[in-house]
LUMGUVEX-221085 format. One line per 10 residues: for each residue x, y, z of C-alpha. Coordinates in steps of 0.001 Angstrom, whole numbers. Last residue first. Layout:
residues N
X:Y:Z; ... .
end
This chain:
residues 634
-232132:115620:65702; -231120:117620:69017; -227456:116635:69786; -226660:115531:72914; -222692:115985:74231; -223244:119128:75705; -226850:118174:77595; -229699:119258:76340; -232034:121322:78413; -235066:119602:79647 .
-238407:120210:77262; -240813:122584:78694; -244583:121749:77999; -247680:124191:78743; -251942:122618:78949; -254241:124268:79604; -257446:122169:80205; -261010:123561:80246; -263558:120807:80803; -267380:121237:81646 .
-268507:122414:78239; -265566:122085:75754; -262224:123667:76401; -258606:122399:75006; -255856:125034:75276; -252338:123914:74365; -248892:125884:74631; -245640:124036:73782; -242370:126135:75262; -239588:127880:73564 .
-239510:130463:76583; -240986:133479:74828; -243393:130972:73165; -244809:130798:76381; -245067:134024:77408; -246546:135114:73856; -249241:132539:74679; -249990:133289:77802; -250174:137062:77154; -252560:136135:73839 .
-255022:134124:76216; -254913:137082:78856; -255529:140011:75878; -258913:138114:74325; -258002:136170:71294; -258391:137222:67499; -261677:136239:65919; -260569:132984:64373; -258443:131850:67241; -261552:132619:69864 .
-264039:130863:67261; -261554:127504:67082; -261341:127364:70923; -264990:127721:71452; -265846:128306:75189; -265437:126114:78485; -269263:126558:80513; -266891:125172:83647; -265092:122102:85157; -261550:123358:85270 .
-257955:121611:84868; -254927:124049:84589; -252301:121907:83715; -247814:122223:83513; -245445:119978:82809; -242102:119985:82712; -240466:117565:79921; -237967:114861:80563; -239934:112463:78201; -240973:110629:81198 .
-242721:113251:82460; -242352:115527:84926; -245115:117205:87081; -247100:120384:87930; -251065:119575:88404; -252952:122186:89298; -257274:121358:89551; -260292:123218:89858; -263975:123248:90874; -267864:124298:91277 .
-266323:126416:87462; -268600:129434:86486; -265615:129128:83812; -265494:133589:83128; -263790:135444:86060; -263079:132821:88188; -261174:130777:85581; -259969:133157:83613; -258008:134565:86929; -256453:130768:87417 .
-255428:130403:83424; -253886:134242:84352; -251984:133580:87204; -250932:129936:86256; -249442:131771:83130; -247287:134291:85092; -246108:131806:87444; -244977:129727:84633; -243092:132998:82999; -240924:133475:86804 .
-240023:129944:86053; -239239:129950:82374; -236714:133281:83164; -235433:131635:86817; -233790:128784:84412; -235603:125219:85135; -233956:122568:87042; -234825:119317:86092; -236832:116784:87488; -237027:119014:90339 .
-238232:117875:93463; -242286:116970:95077; -244031:117353:92163; -246801:119140:92177; -250723:118336:92413; -252855:121186:93849; -256783:120259:94295; -259055:123483:94363; -262821:123653:95231; -264460:126452:94113 .
-266944:128066:97073; -266213:131305:96035; -264400:132517:99371; -262431:129284:99057; -260915:130357:95624; -260130:133851:96443; -257605:132220:99446; -256465:129134:97844; -255745:131925:94898; -253171:133277:97565 .
-251675:130270:99033; -251187:128412:96372; -249454:131831:94395; -246735:131481:97330; -245974:127759:97214; -245747:127935:93721; -241926:127634:93710; -241443:125816:97666; -243840:123064:96332; -241182:123219:93186 .
-238600:122781:94676; -234614:124577:95882; -236171:127631:94621; -234384:129712:91901; -232859:132183:91953; -233151:135216:90578; -229800:136687:88172; -231942:137435:84898; -235721:137488:85234; -235324:140887:84555 .
-238871:142849:85372; -238646:140819:88863; -238342:143234:91372; -240947:145697:89666; -243448:143003:89226; -242712:141920:92542; -243225:145624:94059; -246439:145696:92007; -247890:142760:93495; -246386:143505:97078 .
-248805:146927:96407; -252030:145221:95963; -251649:142583:98521; -251184:145767:100870; -253950:147459:99518; -255880:144155:100019; -254730:144240:103398; -256047:147875:104671; -259609:146833:103344; -259322:144382:105664 .
-258217:146838:108394; -260327:148982:107271; -263693:146335:108024; -265523:145980:104785; -269233:147197:104794; -271673:144305:104843; -272678:141782:102259; -269314:141280:100732; -269286:139978:97047; -268297:143251:94906 .
-265855:143953:97757; -263998:140520:97485; -264646:139631:93433; -262958:143319:93054; -260454:142490:95740; -259779:139309:94047; -260382:140968:90328; -257246:143481:91048; -255417:141004:92250; -255517:139133:88932 .
-254749:142427:87308; -251540:143192:89581; -250376:139668:88894; -250615:138611:84930; -252076:142050:83868; -249377:144268:85528; -246872:141892:83875; -248229:141773:80612; -248064:145295:80560; -244712:146147:82036 .
-243509:143309:79632; -245216:145162:76587; -243350:148383:77276; -240305:147340:77745; -240555:145990:74153; -241574:148810:73044; -238448:150966:75139; -236323:148239:73553; -237579:148671:70115; -236921:152728:70549 .
-233880:152433:72100; -232692:149606:69528; -234318:151974:66602; -231765:155064:67964; -228651:152759:67855; -229728:151612:64511; -229788:155540:63940; -225702:156869:65406; -224736:153800:63692; -225683:154513:60561 .
-224409:157861:61298; -221072:156458:62009; -220841:154420:59025; -221464:157104:56959; -217747:158941:58627; -216033:156181:58741; -216706:155486:54911; -214302:157562:53571; -211321:157391:56284; -211737:153318:55946 .
-210927:154040:52557; -208143:155546:53070; -207055:152627:56005; -208051:149581:53332; -205407:150879:50780; -202476:151423:53327; -203407:147882:54504; -203347:146392:50936; -199426:148139:50667; -198707:146867:53729 .
-199799:143156:52935; -198244:144042:49416; -195181:144262:51554; -195064:141993:53838; -195475:139307:50977; -192249:140584:49440; -190628:140482:52112; -192025:136544:53399; -191112:135635:49073; -187518:137232:50041 .
-187572:135488:53336; -188504:132331:51772; -186115:132219:49262; -183116:133008:51692; -184267:129990:54041; -184641:127878:50702; -180860:129255:49631; -179623:128619:53028; -180316:124970:53187; -179739:124249:49645 .
-175860:125592:50377; -176144:122995:53673; -177950:119868:52165; -174676:120174:49506; -171633:119625:51822; -173109:115821:52193; -172121:115619:48603; -168481:116374:49388; -167084:112379:49449; -163866:112266:51327 .
-161577:111167:48492; -159816:107012:48688; -157250:106308:46630; -156518:104097:44351; -159378:105380:42402; -162708:104720:41338; -163447:106614:37736; -167277:106297:38156; -167538:107493:42509; -164910:109284:41612 .
-166327:111270:39208; -169880:111212:40350; -168030:112860:43747; -166803:115089:41889; -169910:116145:39520; -172028:116305:42923; -169825:119304:44228; -170065:121035:41076; -173674:120945:39837; -174155:121929:43975 .
-172346:125181:43745; -173896:125919:40236; -176979:124870:41912; -176390:127674:44689; -175532:130122:41611; -178617:129288:39048; -180553:129931:42626; -179164:132541:42951; -180408:134237:39294; -183999:132740:40069 .
-184396:134124:43481; -182628:138117:41880; -185035:137757:38818; -183302:139116:35566; -185384:137556:33039; -183023:136317:30513; -180431:135743:32371; -182375:134172:35028; -183795:131788:32057; -180248:130991:30111 .
-179095:129695:33718; -182503:127850:34690; -181921:125839:31193; -178530:125077:31899; -179454:123526:34941; -182448:121369:33529; -180247:120760:30841; -177226:119576:33304; -180329:117482:35095; -181356:115884:32207 .
-177614:114650:31300; -177165:113556:35192; -180408:111449:34288; -178659:110147:31216; -175638:109398:33081; -177125:107503:35585; -178925:105169:33730; -175813:104296:31634; -173625:103323:34140; -176395:101959:36116 .
-177055:99598:33266; -173107:98869:32660; -172738:98816:37074; -175761:96024:37067; -174932:93769:33905; -173180:90937:35792; -175292:90830:38352; -178693:90877:36867; -180958:93376:35066; -184649:92953:36510 .
-185180:96009:38964; -182541:98040:37284; -184392:98051:33936; -187612:98519:34534; -186646:101568:36575; -184960:103408:33281; -188159:102313:31243; -190244:103938:33934; -188122:107181:33646; -188505:107003:29831 .
-192055:107158:30191; -191632:110090:32775; -189157:111864:30661; -191429:111384:27908; -194230:113068:29504; -192490:115640:31094; -191403:116740:27318; -195005:116659:26783; -196188:118736:29661; -193575:121572:28965 .
-193738:123679:31690; -191840:126813:33246; -192792:128972:36019; -188637:129532:37287; -189302:127218:40309; -191063:124863:38688; -188381:123731:36296; -185658:123528:38853; -188424:121445:40442; -188248:119180:37597 .
-185062:118651:37849; -185485:117688:41536; -187954:115184:40048; -186221:113484:37908; -182248:113421:40038; -184493:112046:43211; -185885:109426:41376; -182828:108255:39903; -181102:108220:43081; -184267:106278:44636 .
-184259:104052:41903; -180096:103445:42804; -181398:102245:45984; -183615:99552:45521; -181241:98265:42965; -178593:98432:45961; -181072:97144:48514; -181828:94059:46303; -177983:93155:45068; -177515:93270:49309 .
-179961:90572:49277; -184205:90415:50881; -184193:93722:52127; -185844:94129:55626; -182547:93624:55700; -179374:94619:54660; -178125:95708:58157; -175777:98833:59044; -177809:101148:57326; -175989:105016:57573 .
-174724:105384:53928; -178068:103513:52451; -180216:106354:54196; -178418:108743:51861; -180831:107406:48820; -184150:107119:51218; -183028:111047:51991; -182380:111885:48765; -185647:110531:47473; -187714:112704:50452 .
-186107:115844:49516; -186940:115139:45850; -190977:115091:46802; -190117:117643:48908; -188950:120027:46328; -191728:118739:43764; -194178:120420:46175; -192626:123293:46862; -192415:123966:43314; -196222:123372:43154 .
-197005:126444:44302; -200675:126719:43419; -201225:124062:46072; -200075:126777:49254; -201617:125256:52109; -200778:122342:51130; -197127:122788:49490; -196421:125166:51917; -196223:121666:54750; -194446:119851:52313 .
-192084:122602:51734; -191382:122584:55974; -191171:118603:55305; -188559:118217:52715; -186445:120912:54779; -186200:118961:57826; -185863:115795:55879; -182867:117733:53779; -181728:118960:57087; -181852:116257:59153 .
-180433:113894:56376; -177658:115917:55626; -176875:116332:59310; -176996:112111:59170; -174429:112248:56300; -172171:114582:57781; -172124:112414:60614; -172013:108914:58635; -168172:108690:56593; -166542:112528:57081 .
-167587:112534:60761; -166488:108866:61494; -163164:109623:59689; -162580:112543:61862; -163520:110318:65333; -161847:107621:63998; -158248:109877:64101; -159249:111197:67254; -159394:107928:69163; -156529:106932:67254 .
-154799:109323:68702; -155342:108866:72121; -155562:104735:72376; -151938:104140:70270; -151634:103587:66376; -151924:101188:64118; -153416:101467:60999; -155344:99702:58125; -156136:101565:54561; -160108:100158:53191 .
-160639:96595:52523; -162348:94355:49501; -165407:94694:48255; -166150:97352:45360; -169821:96087:44009; -169222:93858:41249; -166437:91876:43276; -169576:90747:45662; -169299:90267:49838; -167854:88678:52221 .
-164933:89527:54271; -162415:87732:56936; -159430:89704:58175; -156783:87912:60031; -154374:89682:62000; -151355:87494:62719; -148819:89026:65142; -144852:88349:65091; -141419:88179:67483; -143034:89148:71241 .
-146135:88111:70380; -149808:89875:71531; -152193:89092:73576; -151306:90640:77166; -149975:93827:75584; -153996:94396:74863; -155419:94986:71546; -157383:98215:71692; -159798:98032:68156; -160820:100294:65562 .
-163525:100703:63701; -164835:102884:60303; -167879:102672:59373; -169199:103099:55659; -169036:99349:54123; -169619:97851:57421; -173430:96255:56222; -174289:93396:57268; -174974:91082:54899; -178961:89111:53450 .
-177145:87087:53092; -174650:85778:54809; -172096:87083:57190; -174820:88505:59097; -174035:90235:62877; -170959:91465:61956; -167826:90052:63675; -165237:91261:65930; -161804:90550:68004; -161836:86824:67678 .
-158955:85386:68709; -156529:83248:66619; -153515:85768:66874; -155964:88575:66462; -159155:88048:64444; -161274:90296:62056; -165024:89510:60968; -166655:90675:57816; -169512:92452:55738; -169562:94610:52703 .
-166991:96085:52238; -165298:96285:55553; -164603:100244:56570; -161174:102025:57352; -159779:99387:59765; -158059:100724:63132; -155729:99071:65409; -155043:100211:68791; -151929:99158:70983; -151829:99094:74376 .
-149681:100966:76711; -145726:100269:78466; -144507:98145:75231; -141256:97100:77099; -138005:98761:76154; -135256:96683:73847; -133660:100145:73598; -135658:101919:71153; -138957:99364:70732; -140237:96935:68367 .
-144120:95958:67471; -144390:93359:65122; -146846:92675:61904; -148196:90078:59419; -151717:91102:58139; -153649:87982:56739; -156831:88892:54438; -159449:86176:54151; -161629:86397:51197; -165512:85103:50852 .
-168069:85007:48384; -169098:86498:44811; -166128:87051:42230; -166434:88665:38918; -163587:91250:39101; -161365:88483:40700; -159231:86704:37579; -158457:90412:36421; -157481:92316:40338; -159235:95653:40264 .
-162667:94191:41081; -161408:92845:44508; -161283:96374:45724; -158035:96667:48058; -157505:100345:49682; -154627:99546:50481; -151673:98509:48074; -149364:95560:47544; -151701:92855:48439; -149803:89702:48229 .
-151556:86810:46907; -152294:82972:49048; -153247:80569:46989; -152256:77700:49627; -153137:77245:52892; -157043:77780:52873; -158587:78895:56181; -161908:77833:55889; -164053:78267:59154; -165616:81478:57697 .
-166782:80467:54495; -165483:78908:50579; -162261:81168:51042; -160578:83432:48331; -157070:84068:49390; -155362:87209:50658; -151780:88329:51782; -150711:91452:53677; -146957:91790:54962; -144334:92512:57255 .
-145874:96221:58869; -143969:97377:61369; -145106:98824:64559; -143550:101661:66622; -142114:101619:70024; -140296:104627:71860; -141319:107655:70995; -145165:106678:70810; -146883:104133:68616; -145407:104798:65382 .
-146415:103318:62223; -144226:101429:59924; -145196:100214:56088; -145290:103348:54650; -141987:104542:56488; -140683:101998:55237; -141316:102035:52039; -139980:105947:51547; -136954:104502:53108; -136075:102327:51073 .
-136855:104392:48116; -134880:106895:50046; -131762:104628:50221; -132428:102946:46890; -132081:106243:45470; -128799:107330:47440; -127219:104366:46682; -128035:105227:42996; -126305:108479:43232; -122844:107138:45197 .
-122816:104832:42108; -123394:107414:39207; -120469:109503:41556; -118136:106493:41380 .
end
């Protein structure tokens, strides 16, 4: 009797457990009871077989677990039969939410013959729903009272773990919370991982660009690139631009292989070790492994992946062990910190790899996405340590510079004082030279004019005329004082206004000497010269006209001021006097006036030309127009 009671209790417990696993509470009054889940192979979405249905005992379901389905490629229908019931025959007052963890690889969902959703592409290149939790709100009006049927169409490859994840029925509010949690595990974590890895990769790449000797940062940037490409596969919802799912998986595995290779190289470079021969051998092996992944078929794909990943995991383990040994020997803080960081990363990565290879009947949350924050902390700490080390070096160097500066400051101050005295002497000399030129060209011309008037005057000069001559000399002296510096002087509005004072003064002198004067002046500026150029041209013109009066014995003189087609300001003073030997003057040394004109032209970077023979003496000054900002002087 006791054994019978125990057996009954055990059966009741098993039945209760089974019932609990197949029922889903919607609210306090109502629940959904899962009656049956079946599956069958199908040729297309439009074909629903009537025979061949097999019972699904547990979810998630993967085709590869079934012996006769392990090599299957195509479509499968899942039929979920269920009904709802409420206590005391009350009515269902809120809609039911149905959720599905994932569909591997693509599919569609129907409720009582009506489509709820489908992927965009159900033929290659397939859509990808294998990492996207989905849910649908089932309206009360679309539900049957006794039994409802959800049909799930799945298309994919058994060798790629095709199938469906867990299903769940719930109310809308609780279903939303559950979907957000699953979305965090399936997608948000990987999005954060992608952002962090990309950011760290860019930072390390920029550091490597500026400091090529820091090769570890370059290898880390390269490994970040391959890691981002690898985990991006978890976020893609379409296979394109790849032609089919197999090519995408091959590309994804190649990125994982290259990530393990570059990250292992980064570990070795970080501890400042190299082995060129071994690295060359591993590079050759990598080429072979990538070729094997590219050209392998679907039937051998998983075997090739297992062998290749095993080799590169062993390579990573060797690099990790070598890192730990070097960190223990050198006792460097950054090496030890990296070893501790990689230990944690390795444990998380090994856990996910074991889950991938073993393929447990239940789902386990991936821990690999949590490695990115760990690596982020490591990079930040390492950069902080190196920055602190560099700052200390800079401070030590600054202290050294400060002592050196103190040592040479006295010598430098003495040298600066001597240089200052030399500059003062040079400035005084320059001012004297400029003053002598101005006195010669300006006041000297006025003195010559006055002397000529006095010498040619046949009767006594009236006091008023003599006073006018003195006032003219005073005005010339004042002009020399006021225009000692051309900076800040105003350029006249036109060339005619500019030459008017000189023209008036010399016309009086030339008329008294019976020398005909012709003036040809441009009505407007072709380009506006500087105040310094204007003053210099005036001095050259005055000196030239004084020479005409004193030495030329000319009957006529012409002054021309025009702008040439080559954007040059051209000043020409020409007379018909006796002339002189230009070569002889150049060889024996120019007169003060000629040397003054040439020096003034050179100071404003103008071209100065002299031509002279009997009956014609011509002085030419050319000033080029200033270059604009977008012009380049050839």
